[in-house]
N, C-alpha and C positions, 0 to 999 in steps of 0.2 A: 166578079161581078156583086150588082146590088139588085136584089126582087123587091120589087116593088108592089104593095097591094093596092092595084084597081081596086077603088068600091064598085065597079060595074062588072069588071074582066074577071078579077082575080090577081093573084099572084103573077108577075111578068117581068123581064128580064129588062133591066135598065136602059137598056138601047132603043127599047120601044117608048121612051118618055122623052120630052124636053123639059127643063127648068125653068121653073120663072119664081121669084122673089117674091113671096109676101110682105104686106105691107108696106109698099114703098110708095111713098106718098109722091104723086107728081106734084109739079111746079103750077101753081094755079094761075099765073102770068107769065109762060115762058117766054115771052119777049122780053120780057123785064130781066132775064140772068144775063150776068156778063159770061165769060167764055171760063173764067175761071169756075163761076158758080154749076154751070151745065157741065164742064169736065169731074166738077166733084160729086152732082147728083147723077152722072153716067156711070164713073166709072170707081169710085171711092164708097164702098158698103160695109155694114159692119161684118165681122165674120165670127160670129159667136161659136164657144166652146163649149159642148153641153147639149142638151135639146131645144132643139129649134124646131118654127112650124115654117114649110114650105109649101109653095105651090108647084103641082107637076103638071102635064099634058100629056094625056096617051095619045100621042101621034099615030101608032100603027094599030091602034085596037079602035077605041071607041069615041076617039076624038072628044073628050071632055076634060076640063081643068078638073081637080082635084086638091086638098090640103094634107102634109104629111106630117108627123111629128117626126122627127127623125136627130139622133146620137149626133152631134158631128164629129165626135172621137172616135165611137165605135161602130157608125154608120147604122146602128141597131135601129129600125122602123117599129116604133111603139104605137101608132096611128095612122088612120088613112081614112078622110071621110068627105062627101059631097059639098060642094060649098052652098053656106049659108046651115047648114048643119053642125051641131056640135060633136067633137069626138066620142066614140065610145071609151068607156073604160075599160 
């Protein structure tokens, strides 16, 4: 089980959170996309190996979004910070 450090509530079990990808660019004109383009936008994402920044929502706690830097191989979380701020080293 992953222990996620919420910036407001402290470390909590991963079952309290919902994952949301960071830096997903939304289409500027969604009506202009073909079915193939929508499929690619919705279902085909990068799956980086190593350090990656993610967004998480604390649904069972403070109901806030925040960013997490996590290694996708080891699942070690090296930083967590509120939106609009920079991670602390």
